[in-house]
Biopython code that builds the backbone (N, CA, C, O; Angstrom):
import numpy as np
from Bio.PDB.StructureBuilder import StructureBuilder

atoms = [
    (1, "MET", "N", (51.629, -217.270, -116.902)),
    (1, "MET", "CA", (52.169, -218.545, -116.441)),
    (1, "MET", "C", (51.633, -218.904, -115.053)),
    (1, "MET", "O", (51.328, -220.065, -114.781)),
    (2, "GLU", "N", (51.520, -217.916, -114.194)),
    (2, "GLU", "CA", (51.029, -218.146, -112.851)),
    (2, "GLU", "C", (49.571, -218.597, -112.865)),
    (2, "GLU", "O", (49.166, -219.403, -112.028)),
    (3, "ASP", "N", (48.781, -218.085, -113.805)),
    (3, "ASP", "CA", (47.384, -218.497, -113.932)),
    (3, "ASP", "C", (47.272, -219.975, -114.274)),
    (3, "ASP", "O", (46.373, -220.662, -113.789)),
    (4, "ASP", "N", (48.192, -220.471, -115.115)),
    (4, "ASP", "CA", (48.188, -221.896, -115.474)),
    (4, "ASP", "C", (48.492, -222.764, -114.255)),
    (4, "ASP", "O", (47.885, -223.821, -114.081)),
    (5, "ASN", "N", (49.425, -222.326, -113.413)),
    (5, "ASN", "CA", (49.765, -223.075, -112.201)),
    (5, "ASN", "C", (48.578, -223.134, -111.247)),
    (5, "ASN", "O", (48.280, -224.179, -110.668)),
    (6, "ILE", "N", (47.913, -222.009, -111.095)),
    (6, "ILE", "CA", (46.735, -221.968, -110.219)),
    (6, "ILE", "C", (45.638, -222.860, -110.776)),
    (6, "ILE", "O", (44.982, -223.599, -110.041)),
    (7, "LYS", "N", (45.450, -222.780, -112.085)),
    (7, "LYS", "CA", (44.418, -223.602, -112.737)),
    (7, "LYS", "C", (44.721, -225.091, -112.557)),
    (7, "LYS", "O", (43.826, -225.870, -112.228)),
    (8, "ASP", "N", (45.987, -225.493, -112.773)),
    (8, "ASP", "CA", (46.380, -226.895, -112.594)),
    (8, "ASP", "C", (46.184, -227.342, -111.145)),
    (8, "ASP", "O", (45.678, -228.434, -110.885)),
    (9, "PHE", "N", (46.592, -226.479, -110.200)),
    (9, "PHE", "CA", (46.435, -226.797, -108.788)),
    (9, "PHE", "C", (44.964, -226.992, -108.439)),
    (9, "PHE", "O", (44.604, -227.959, -107.768)),
    (10, "MET", "N", (44.122, -226.081, -108.891)),
    (10, "MET", "CA", (42.691, -226.162, -108.596)),
    (10, "MET", "C", (42.066, -227.405, -109.232)),
    (10, "MET", "O", (41.207, -228.049, -108.629)),
    (11, "GLN", "N", (42.496, -227.739, -110.445)),
    (11, "GLN", "CA", (41.979, -228.921, -111.135)),
    (11, "GLN", "C", (42.329, -230.188, -110.353)),
    (11, "GLN", "O", (41.467, -231.039, -110.130)),
    (12, "LYS", "N", (43.581, -230.314, -109.940)),
    (12, "LYS", "CA", (44.006, -231.484, -109.169)),
    (12, "LYS", "C", (43.278, -231.554, -107.818)),
    (12, "LYS", "O", (42.844, -232.625, -107.395)),
    (13, "TRP", "N", (43.151, -230.406, -107.152)),
    (13, "TRP", "CA", (42.454, -230.363, -105.868)),
    (13, "TRP", "C", (41.002, -230.793, -106.027)),
    (13, "TRP", "O", (40.487, -231.561, -105.215)),
    (14, "PHE", "N", (40.340, -230.299, -107.075)),
    (14, "PHE", "CA", (38.942, -230.636, -107.315)),
    (14, "PHE", "C", (38.786, -232.132, -107.602)),
    (14, "PHE", "O", (37.849, -232.754, -107.102)),
    (15, "GLU", "N", (39.684, -232.720, -108.395)),
    (15, "GLU", "CA", (39.628, -234.156, -108.701)),
    (15, "GLU", "C", (39.802, -234.983, -107.427)),
    (15, "GLU", "O", (39.099, -235.975, -107.238)),
    (16, "GLN", "N", (40.724, -234.588, -106.558)),
    (16, "GLN", "CA", (40.906, -235.298, -105.295)),
    (16, "GLN", "C", (39.667, -235.174, -104.418)),
    (16, "GLN", "O", (39.233, -236.142, -103.794)),
    (17, "PHE", "N", (39.113, -233.987, -104.379)),
    (17, "PHE", "CA", (37.914, -233.728, -103.591)),
    (17, "PHE", "C", (36.760, -234.598, -104.074)),
    (17, "PHE", "O", (36.070, -235.214, -103.261)),
    (18, "MET", "N", (36.543, -234.656, -105.373)),
    (18, "MET", "CA", (35.462, -235.465, -105.937)),
    (18, "MET", "C", (35.738, -236.955, -105.736)),
    (18, "MET", "O", (34.805, -237.727, -105.511)),
    (19, "GLY", "N", (36.999, -237.369, -105.815)),
    (19, "GLY", "CA", (37.361, -238.755, -105.563)),
    (19, "GLY", "C", (37.000, -239.178, -104.151)),
    (19, "GLY", "O", (36.558, -240.305, -103.927)),
    (20, "ARG", "N", (37.187, -238.285, -103.209)),
    (20, "ARG", "CA", (36.810, -238.585, -101.823)),
    (20, "ARG", "C", (35.302, -238.752, -101.692)),
    (20, "ARG", "O", (34.827, -239.627, -100.968)),
    (21, "PHE", "N", (34.558, -237.912, -102.392)),
    (21, "PHE", "CA", (33.104, -238.058, -102.373)),
    (21, "PHE", "C", (32.675, -239.392, -102.973)),
    (21, "PHE", "O", (31.766, -240.044, -102.458)),
    (22, "ASP", "N", (33.326, -239.800, -104.060)),
    (22, "ASP", "CA", (32.993, -241.090, -104.682)),
    (22, "ASP", "C", (33.260, -242.240, -103.718)),
    (22, "ASP", "O", (32.435, -243.146, -103.591)),
    (23, "ARG", "N", (34.406, -242.212, -103.035)),
    (23, "ARG", "CA", (34.726, -243.265, -102.067)),
    (23, "ARG", "C", (33.737, -243.253, -100.907)),
    (23, "ARG", "O", (33.311, -244.310, -100.439)),
    (24, "LEU", "N", (33.377, -242.074, -100.448)),
    (24, "LEU", "CA", (32.408, -241.954, -99.363)),
    (24, "LEU", "C", (31.050, -242.494, -99.794)),
    (24, "LEU", "O", (30.373, -243.159, -99.009)),
    (25, "ASP", "N", (30.643, -242.218, -101.026)),
    (25, "ASP", "CA", (29.366, -242.711, -101.545)),
    (25, "ASP", "C", (29.357, -244.240, -101.596)),
    (25, "ASP", "O", (28.371, -244.866, -101.207)),
    (26, "LYS", "N", (30.445, -244.840, -102.072)),
    (26, "LYS", "CA", (30.534, -246.304, -102.111)),
    (26, "LYS", "C", (30.478, -246.881, -100.697)),
    (26, "LYS", "O", (29.792, -247.873, -100.452)),
    (27, "PHE", "N", (31.195, -246.260, -99.781)),
    (27, "PHE", "CA", (31.195, -246.716, -98.396)),
    (27, "PHE", "C", (29.793, -246.636, -97.798)),
    (27, "PHE", "O", (29.361, -247.558, -97.107)),
    (28, "MET", "N", (29.087, -245.549, -98.058)),
    (28, "MET", "CA", (27.728, -245.377, -97.534)),
    (28, "MET", "C", (26.782, -246.423, -98.120)),
    (28, "MET", "O", (25.907, -246.920, -97.411)),
    (29, "ASP", "N", (26.942, -246.767, -99.407)),
    (29, "ASP", "CA", (26.125, -247.821, -100.014)),
    (29, "ASP", "C", (26.326, -249.141, -99.285)),
    (29, "ASP", "O", (25.366, -249.844, -98.969)),
    (30, "ILE", "N", (27.580, -249.466, -99.023)),
    (30, "ILE", "CA", (27.889, -250.731, -98.361)),
    (30, "ILE", "C", (27.349, -250.731, -96.929)),
    (30, "ILE", "O", (26.735, -251.705, -96.493)),
    (31, "MET", "N", (27.575, -249.655, -96.211)),
    (31, "MET", "CA", (27.164, -249.588, -94.815)),
    (31, "MET", "C", (25.645, -249.503, -94.650)),
    (31, "MET", "O", (25.105, -249.976, -93.650)),
    (32, "SER", "N", (24.965, -248.913, -95.607)),
    (32, "SER", "CA", (23.512, -248.775, -95.478)),
    (32, "SER", "C", (22.791, -250.059, -95.838)),
    (32, "SER", "O", (21.597, -250.201, -95.575)),
    (33, "GLY", "N", (23.508, -250.989, -96.434)),
    (33, "GLY", "CA", (22.888, -252.249, -96.808)),
    (33, "GLY", "C", (22.125, -252.182, -98.118)),
    (33, "GLY", "O", (21.440, -253.136, -98.488)),
    (34, "ARG", "N", (22.235, -251.069, -98.821)),
    (34, "ARG", "CA", (21.542, -250.970, -100.106)),
    (34, "ARG", "C", (22.095, -251.986, -101.094)),
    (34, "ARG", "O", (21.362, -252.555, -101.902)),
    (35, "HIS", "N", (23.388, -252.197, -101.013)),
    (35, "HIS", "CA", (24.006, -253.188, -101.885)),
    (35, "HIS", "C", (24.927, -254.048, -101.034)),
    (35, "HIS", "O", (25.869, -253.541, -100.423)),
    (36, "ASN", "N", (24.662, -255.328, -100.993)),
    (36, "ASN", "CA", (25.566, -256.244, -100.318)),
    (36, "ASN", "C", (26.668, -256.586, -101.302)),
    (36, "ASN", "O", (26.400, -256.915, -102.458)),
    (37, "VAL", "N", (27.910, -256.509, -100.839)),
    (37, "VAL", "CA", (29.053, -256.721, -101.715)),
    (37, "VAL", "C", (30.014, -257.687, -101.045)),
    (37, "VAL", "O", (30.265, -257.597, -99.843)),
    (38, "LEU", "N", (30.550, -258.614, -101.835)),
    (38, "LEU", "CA", (31.572, -259.534, -101.361)),
    (38, "LEU", "C", (32.677, -259.567, -102.397)),
    (38, "LEU", "O", (32.436, -259.898, -103.558)),
    (39, "ASN", "N", (33.885, -259.226, -101.984)),
    (39, "ASN", "CA", (35.035, -259.173, -102.888)),
    (39, "ASN", "C", (34.736, -258.333, -104.125)),
    (39, "ASN", "O", (35.136, -258.685, -105.234)),
    (40, "GLY", "N", (34.041, -257.236, -103.929)),
    (40, "GLY", "CA", (33.749, -256.326, -105.027)),
    (40, "GLY", "C", (32.598, -256.744, -105.916)),
    (40, "GLY", "O", (32.269, -256.042, -106.872)),
    (41, "GLU", "N", (31.982, -257.872, -105.620)),
    (41, "GLU", "CA", (30.872, -258.359, -106.445)),
    (41, "GLU", "C", (29.559, -258.229, -105.679)),
    (41, "GLU", "O", (29.476, -258.577, -104.501)),
    (42, "ARG", "N", (28.551, -257.732, -106.353)),
    (42, "ARG", "CA", (27.246, -257.509, -105.730)),
    (42, "ARG", "C", (26.583, -258.842, -105.396)),
    (42, "ARG", "O", (26.640, -259.795, -106.174)),
    (43, "LEU", "N", (25.956, -258.888, -104.226)),
    (43, "LEU", "CA", (25.231, -260.073, -103.783)),
    (43, "LEU", "C", (23.736, -259.792, -103.801)),
    (43, "LEU", "O", (23.295, -258.695, -103.459)),
    (44, "LEU", "N", (22.973, -260.782, -104.199)),
    (44, "LEU", "CA", (21.517, -260.687, -104.203)),
    (44, "LEU", "C", (20.976, -261.672, -103.184)),
    (44, "LEU", "O", (21.481, -262.790, -103.079)),
    (45, "ASP", "N", (19.959, -261.279, -102.432)),
    (45, "ASP", "CA", (19.350, -262.208, -101.488)),
    (45, "ASP", "C", (18.116, -262.847, -102.125)),
    (45, "ASP", "O", (17.795, -262.572, -103.281)),
    (46, "ASN", "N", (17.423, -263.707, -101.362)),
    (46, "ASN", "CA", (16.250, -264.404, -101.899)),
    (46, "ASN", "C", (15.201, -263.441, -102.428)),
    (46, "ASN", "O", (14.645, -263.650, -103.506)),
    (47, "GLN", "N", (14.933, -262.392, -101.674)),
    (47, "GLN", "CA", (13.896, -261.445, -102.081)),
    (47, "GLN", "C", (14.264, -260.758, -103.393)),
    (47, "GLN", "O", (13.424, -260.617, -104.282)),
    (48, "ASP", "N", (15.527, -260.328, -103.511)),
    (48, "ASP", "CA", (15.977, -259.699, -104.757)),
    (48, "ASP", "C", (15.772, -260.633, -105.939)),
    (48, "ASP", "O", (15.249, -260.241, -106.981)),
    (49, "LEU", "N", (16.201, -261.890, -105.750)),
    (49, "LEU", "CA", (16.154, -262.845, -106.855)),
    (49, "LEU", "C", (14.728, -263.279, -107.183)),
    (49, "LEU", "O", (14.399, -263.478, -108.352)),
    (50, "CYS", "N", (13.886, -263.428, -106.176)),
    (50, "CYS", "CA", (12.475, -263.755, -106.428)),
    (50, "CYS", "C", (11.830, -262.678, -107.291)),
    (50, "CYS", "O", (11.102, -262.986, -108.235)),
    (51, "GLN", "N", (12.093, -261.431, -106.970)),
    (51, "GLN", "CA", (11.529, -260.333, -107.750)),
    (51, "GLN", "C", (12.120, -260.287, -109.152)),
    (51, "GLN", "O", (11.409, -260.038, -110.125)),
    (52, "MET", "N", (13.418, -260.528, -109.251)),
    (52, "MET", "CA", (14.080, -260.457, -110.548)),
    (52, "MET", "C", (13.580, -261.542, -111.498)),
    (52, "MET", "O", (13.321, -261.274, -112.671)),
    (53, "LEU", "N", (13.445, -262.764, -110.991)),
    (53, "LEU", "CA", (13.053, -263.898, -111.832)),
    (53, "LEU", "C", (11.549, -264.146, -111.832)),
    (53, "LEU", "O", (11.047, -264.959, -112.609)),
    (54, "ASN", "N", (10.838, -263.446, -110.962)),
    (54, "ASN", "CA", (9.390, -263.630, -110.822)),
    (54, "ASN", "C", (9.058, -265.083, -110.464)),
    (54, "ASN", "O", (8.211, -265.723, -111.087)),
    (55, "VAL", "N", (9.761, -265.577, -109.436)),
    (55, "VAL", "CA", (9.532, -266.935, -108.940)),
    (55, "VAL", "C", (9.364, -266.878, -107.426)),
    (55, "VAL", "O", (9.636, -265.853, -106.800)),
    (56, "SER", "N", (8.916, -267.983, -106.848)),
    (56, "SER", "CA", (8.727, -268.054, -105.399)),
    (56, "SER", "C", (10.028, -268.469, -104.708)),
    (56, "SER", "O", (10.979, -268.907, -105.355)),
    (57, "LYS", "N", (10.049, -268.322, -103.390)),
    (57, "LYS", "CA", (11.200, -268.769, -102.606)),
    (57, "LYS", "C", (11.374, -270.277, -102.720)),
    (57, "LYS", "O", (12.498, -270.777, -102.725)),
    (58, "ARG", "N", (10.275, -270.991, -102.811)),
    (58, "ARG", "CA", (10.334, -272.450, -102.954)),
    (58, "ARG", "C", (10.987, -272.841, -104.277)),
    (58, "ARG", "O", (11.738, -273.814, -104.334)),
    (59, "THR", "N", (10.709, -272.095, -105.329)),
    (59, "THR", "CA", (11.337, -272.377, -106.623)),
    (59, "THR", "C", (12.843, -272.169, -106.534)),
    (59, "THR", "O", (13.614, -272.961, -107.077)),
    (60, "LEU", "N", (13.264, -271.111, -105.854)),
    (60, "LEU", "CA", (14.700, -270.901, -105.658)),
    (60, "LEU", "C", (15.304, -272.057, -104.875)),
    (60, "LEU", "O", (16.419, -272.490, -105.168)),
    (61, "GLN", "N", (14.578, -272.558, -103.880)),
    (61, "GLN", "CA", (15.046, -273.703, -103.100)),
    (61, "GLN", "C", (15.233, -274.919, -104.000)),
    (61, "GLN", "O", (16.216, -275.647, -103.863)),
    (62, "ARG", "N", (14.305, -275.139, -104.909)),
    (62, "ARG", "CA", (14.434, -276.268, -105.846)),
    (62, "ARG", "C", (15.664, -276.107, -106.730)),
    (62, "ARG", "O", (16.400, -277.069, -106.949)),
    (63, "TYR", "N", (15.889, -274.899, -107.237)),
    (63, "TYR", "CA", (17.077, -274.646, -108.065)),
    (63, "TYR", "C", (18.353, -274.916, -107.267)),
    (63, "TYR", "O", (19.298, -275.509, -107.787)),
    (64, "ARG", "N", (18.381, -274.482, -106.009)),
    (64, "ARG", "CA", (19.559, -274.712, -105.167)),
    (64, "ARG", "C", (19.751, -276.198, -104.898)),
    (64, "ARG", "O", (20.864, -276.711, -105.011)),
    (65, "SER", "N", (18.666, -276.896, -104.540)),
    (65, "SER", "CA", (18.750, -278.326, -104.216)),
    (65, "SER", "C", (19.207, -279.148, -105.408)),
    (65, "SER", "O", (19.922, -280.139, -105.252)),
    (66, "ALA", "N", (18.794, -278.737, -106.592)),
    (66, "ALA", "CA", (19.179, -279.453, -107.810)),
    (66, "ALA", "C", (20.591, -279.084, -108.265)),
    (66, "ALA", "O", (21.107, -279.669, -109.217)),
    (67, "GLY", "N", (21.219, -278.118, -107.590)),
    (67, "GLY", "CA", (22.563, -277.699, -107.968)),
    (67, "GLY", "C", (22.582, -276.801, -109.190)),
    (67, "GLY", "O", (23.640, -276.575, -109.777)),
    (68, "GLU", "N", (21.432, -276.289, -109.578)),
    (68, "GLU", "CA", (21.354, -275.439, -110.766)),
    (68, "GLU", "C", (21.711, -273.989, -110.467)),
    (68, "GLU", "O", (22.108, -273.247, -111.366)),
    (69, "LEU", "N", (21.573, -273.586, -109.219)),
    (69, "LEU", "CA", (21.822, -272.199, -108.836)),
    (69, "LEU", "C", (22.811, -272.177, -107.675)),
    (69, "LEU", "O", (22.500, -272.633, -106.574)),
    (70, "THR", "N", (23.994, -271.648, -107.929)),
    (70, "THR", "CA", (25.043, -271.592, -106.921)),
    (70, "THR", "C", (24.743, -270.472, -105.930)),
    (70, "THR", "O", (24.288, -269.394, -106.313)),
    (71, "TYR", "N", (25.000, -270.739, -104.664)),
    (71, "TYR", "CA", (24.718, -269.753, -103.621)),
    (71, "TYR", "C", (25.787, -269.816, -102.549)),
    (71, "TYR", "O", (26.574, -270.760, -102.488)),
    (72, "ILE", "N", (25.803, -268.800, -101.709)),
    (72, "ILE", "CA", (26.681, -268.790, -100.541)),
    (72, "ILE", "C", (25.831, -268.430, -99.325)),
    (72, "ILE", "O", (24.799, -267.771, -99.451)),
    (73, "THR", "N", (26.272, -268.865, -98.158)),
    (73, "THR", "CA", (25.563, -268.565, -96.920)),
    (73, "THR", "C", (26.450, -267.699, -96.038)),
    (73, "THR", "O", (27.604, -268.034, -95.771)),
    (74, "ILE", "N", (25.890, -266.578, -95.590)),
    (74, "ILE", "CA", (26.601, -265.677, -94.685)),
    (74, "ILE", "C", (25.684, -265.424, -93.493)),
    (74, "ILE", "O", (24.591, -264.879, -93.648)),
    (75, "HIS", "N", (26.127, -265.817, -92.317)),
    (75, "HIS", "CA", (25.327, -265.665, -91.090)),
    (75, "HIS", "C", (23.924, -266.239, -91.273)),
    (75, "HIS", "O", (22.933, -265.585, -90.949)),
    (76, "HIS", "N", (23.848, -267.442, -91.784)),
    (76, "HIS", "CA", (22.593, -268.179, -91.972)),
    (76, "HIS", "C", (21.646, -267.527, -92.979)),
    (76, "HIS", "O", (20.453, -267.828, -92.989)),
    (77, "LYS", "N", (22.165, -266.642, -93.821)),
    (77, "LYS", "CA", (21.339, -266.017, -94.849)),
    (77, "LYS", "C", (21.924, -266.377, -96.210)),
    (77, "LYS", "O", (23.141, -266.377, -96.391)),
    (78, "ILE", "N", (21.051, -266.684, -97.163)),
    (78, "ILE", "CA", (21.481, -267.128, -98.484)),
    (78, "ILE", "C", (21.648, -265.932, -99.408)),
    (78, "ILE", "O", (20.798, -265.042, -99.467)),
    (79, "PHE", "N", (22.778, -265.934, -100.136)),
    (79, "PHE", "CA", (23.057, -264.897, -101.119)),
    (79, "PHE", "C", (23.497, -265.547, -102.424)),
    (79, "PHE", "O", (24.002, -266.670, -102.443)),
    (80, "TYR", "N", (23.296, -264.820, -103.500)),
    (80, "TYR", "CA", (23.688, -265.260, -104.834)),
    (80, "TYR", "C", (24.567, -264.171, -105.434)),
    (80, "TYR", "O", (24.220, -262.992, -105.372)),
    (81, "THR", "N", (25.707, -264.557, -106.019)),
    (81, "THR", "CA", (26.534, -263.543, -106.661)),
    (81, "THR", "C", (25.903, -263.167, -107.996)),
    (81, "THR", "O", (25.276, -263.989, -108.664)),
    (82, "GLU", "N", (26.083, -261.926, -108.359)),
    (82, "GLU", "CA", (25.501, -261.427, -109.606)),
    (82, "GLU", "C", (26.000, -262.241, -110.803)),
    (82, "GLU", "O", (25.246, -262.512, -111.737)),
    (83, "LYS", "N", (27.276, -262.627, -110.763)),
    (83, "LYS", "CA", (27.859, -263.411, -111.853)),
    (83, "LYS", "C", (27.176, -264.771, -111.974)),
    (83, "LYS", "O", (26.873, -265.207, -113.084)),
    (84, "ASN", "N", (26.929, -265.447, -110.854)),
    (84, "ASN", "CA", (26.274, -266.758, -110.888)),
    (84, "ASN", "C", (24.819, -266.653, -111.330)),
    (84, "ASN", "O", (24.309, -267.548, -112.005)),
    (85, "VAL", "N", (24.152, -265.571, -110.955)),
    (85, "VAL", "CA", (22.763, -265.370, -111.387)),
    (85, "VAL", "C", (22.710, -265.164, -112.898)),
    (85, "VAL", "O", (21.844, -265.718, -113.574)),
    (86, "GLU", "N", (23.639, -264.365, -113.425)),
    (86, "GLU", "CA", (23.679, -264.149, -114.874)),
    (86, "GLU", "C", (23.919, -265.464, -115.609)),
    (86, "GLU", "O", (23.296, -265.723, -116.638)),
    (87, "LYS", "N", (24.823, -266.296, -115.082)),
    (87, "LYS", "CA", (25.084, -267.599, -115.706)),
    (87, "LYS", "C", (23.830, -268.472, -115.659)),
    (87, "LYS", "O", (23.489, -269.117, -116.651)),
    (88, "PHE", "N", (23.145, -268.497, -114.523)),
    (88, "PHE", "CA", (21.918, -269.275, -114.377)),
    (88, "PHE", "C", (20.873, -268.826, -115.397)),
    (88, "PHE", "O", (20.224, -269.659, -116.030)),
    (89, "ILE", "N", (20.712, -267.532, -115.555)),
    (89, "ILE", "CA", (19.727, -267.006, -116.511)),
    (89, "ILE", "C", (20.093, -267.408, -117.932)),
    (89, "ILE", "O", (19.227, -267.823, -118.703)),
    (90, "ARG", "N", (21.370, -267.289, -118.284)),
    (90, "ARG", "CA", (21.801, -267.685, -119.641)),
    (90, "ARG", "C", (21.555, -269.167, -119.886)),
    (90, "ARG", "O", (21.152, -269.557, -120.981)),
    (91, "ASP", "N", (21.795, -269.995, -118.875)),
    (91, "ASP", "CA", (21.665, -271.444, -119.032)),
    (91, "ASP", "C", (20.220, -271.935, -119.016)),
    (91, "ASP", "O", (19.922, -272.973, -119.607)),
    (92, "HIS", "N", (19.321, -271.215, -118.356)),
    (92, "HIS", "CA", (17.978, -271.747, -118.124)),
    (92, "HIS", "C", (16.832, -270.998, -118.788)),
    (92, "HIS", "O", (15.694, -271.466, -118.767)),
    (93, "PHE", "N", (17.112, -269.865, -119.364)),
    (93, "PHE", "CA", (16.044, -269.104, -119.999)),
    (93, "PHE", "C", (16.391, -268.866, -121.458)),
    (93, "PHE", "O", (17.542, -268.594, -121.799)),
    (94, "GLU", "N", (15.389, -268.969, -122.308)),
    (94, "GLU", "CA", (15.603, -268.759, -123.733)),
    (94, "GLU", "C", (15.332, -267.306, -124.075)),
    (94, "GLU", "O", (14.380, -266.700, -123.583)),
    (95, "GLU", "N", (16.188, -266.758, -124.930)),
    (95, "GLU", "CA", (16.040, -265.368, -125.317)),
    (95, "GLU", "C", (15.023, -265.231, -126.443)),
    (95, "GLU", "O", (15.023, -266.010, -127.396)),
    (96, "GLY", "N", (14.172, -264.247, -126.320)),
    (96, "GLY", "CA", (13.265, -263.915, -127.414)),
    (96, "GLY", "C", (12.020, -264.765, -127.524)),
    (96, "GLY", "O", (11.257, -264.606, -128.477)),
    (97, "LYS", "N", (11.790, -265.654, -126.591)),
    (97, "LYS", "CA", (10.577, -266.469, -126.641)),
    (97, "LYS", "C", (9.465, -265.727, -125.926)),
    (97, "LYS", "O", (9.672, -265.172, -124.846)),
    (98, "TYR", "N", (8.282, -265.718, -126.530)),
    (98, "TYR", "CA", (7.128, -265.059, -125.929)),
    (98, "TYR", "C", (5.971, -266.021, -125.963)),
    (98, "TYR", "O", (5.602, -266.545, -127.014)),
    (99, "ARG", "N", (5.402, -266.247, -124.789)),
    (99, "ARG", "CA", (4.233, -267.119, -124.721)),
    (99, "ARG", "C", (2.992, -266.258, -124.638)),
    (99, "ARG", "O", (2.878, -265.393, -123.770)),
    (100, "GLU", "N", (2.072, -266.498, -125.538)),
    (100, "GLU", "CA", (0.818, -265.753, -125.490)),
    (100, "GLU", "C", (-0.085, -266.394, -124.455)),
    (100, "GLU", "O", (-0.142, -267.617, -124.326)),
    (101, "ASN", "N", (-0.777, -265.561, -123.730)),
    (101, "ASN", "CA", (-1.761, -266.072, -122.777)),
    (101, "ASN", "C", (-3.010, -266.439, -123.554)),
    (101, "ASN", "O", (-3.679, -265.577, -124.124)),
    (102, "LYS", "N", (-3.312, -267.703, -123.569)),
    (102, "LYS", "CA", (-4.505, -268.151, -124.287)),
    (102, "LYS", "C", (-5.673, -268.159, -123.330)),
    (102, "LYS", "O", (-5.570, -268.638, -122.200)),
    (103, "GLU", "N", (-6.761, -267.634, -123.785)),
    (103, "GLU", "CA", (-7.969, -267.619, -122.966)),
    (103, "GLU", "C", (-8.617, -268.987, -123.034)),
    (103, "GLU", "O", (-8.652, -269.600, -124.101)),
    (104, "PRO", "N", (-9.128, -269.474, -121.920)),
    (104, "PRO", "CA", (-9.776, -270.790, -121.937)),
    (104, "PRO", "C", (-11.007, -270.761, -122.835)),
    (104, "PRO", "O", (-11.798, -269.817, -122.821)),
    (105, "SER", "N", (-11.138, -271.820, -123.606)),
    (105, "SER", "CA", (-12.306, -271.893, -124.496)),
    (105, "SER", "C", (-13.501, -272.433, -123.721)),
    (105, "SER", "O", (-13.358, -273.283, -122.842)),
    (106, "ASP", "N", (-14.669, -271.928, -124.059)),
    (106, "ASP", "CA", (-15.891, -272.353, -123.369)),
    (106, "ASP", "C", (-16.417, -273.638, -123.923)),
    (106, "ASP", "O", (-17.440, -274.139, -123.457)),
]
sb = StructureBuilder()
sb.init_structure("model")
sb.init_model(0)
sb.init_chain("A")
sb.init_seg("    ")
for serial, (resi, resn, name, xyz) in enumerate(atoms, 1):
    if name == "N":
        sb.init_residue(resn, " ", resi, " ")
    sb.init_atom(name, np.array(xyz, "f"), 0.0, 1.0, " ", f" {name:<3s}", serial, name[0])
structure = sb.get_structure()
């Protein structure tokens, strides 16, 4: 019976210990700037989104100006919430379409 108590105690202690590591890891991600987060939602900046969509910064500006891509500004820097980017992709890109690169004819 005593072995079960020790085992339960050690299990609970280990879970608490690992939980602290998980919280510390999340905190370090936020503080290191690897992931910008607002209200628990990941934020993407212009560079992230340009790479993701394979477009230029000017193209993102056009999407913003046309009201097609929702954004927020924090300290004069533009960010996009992951949820809004997913909505933009669903609304503006077709799934499963493939364009073949045609070689120019001589």
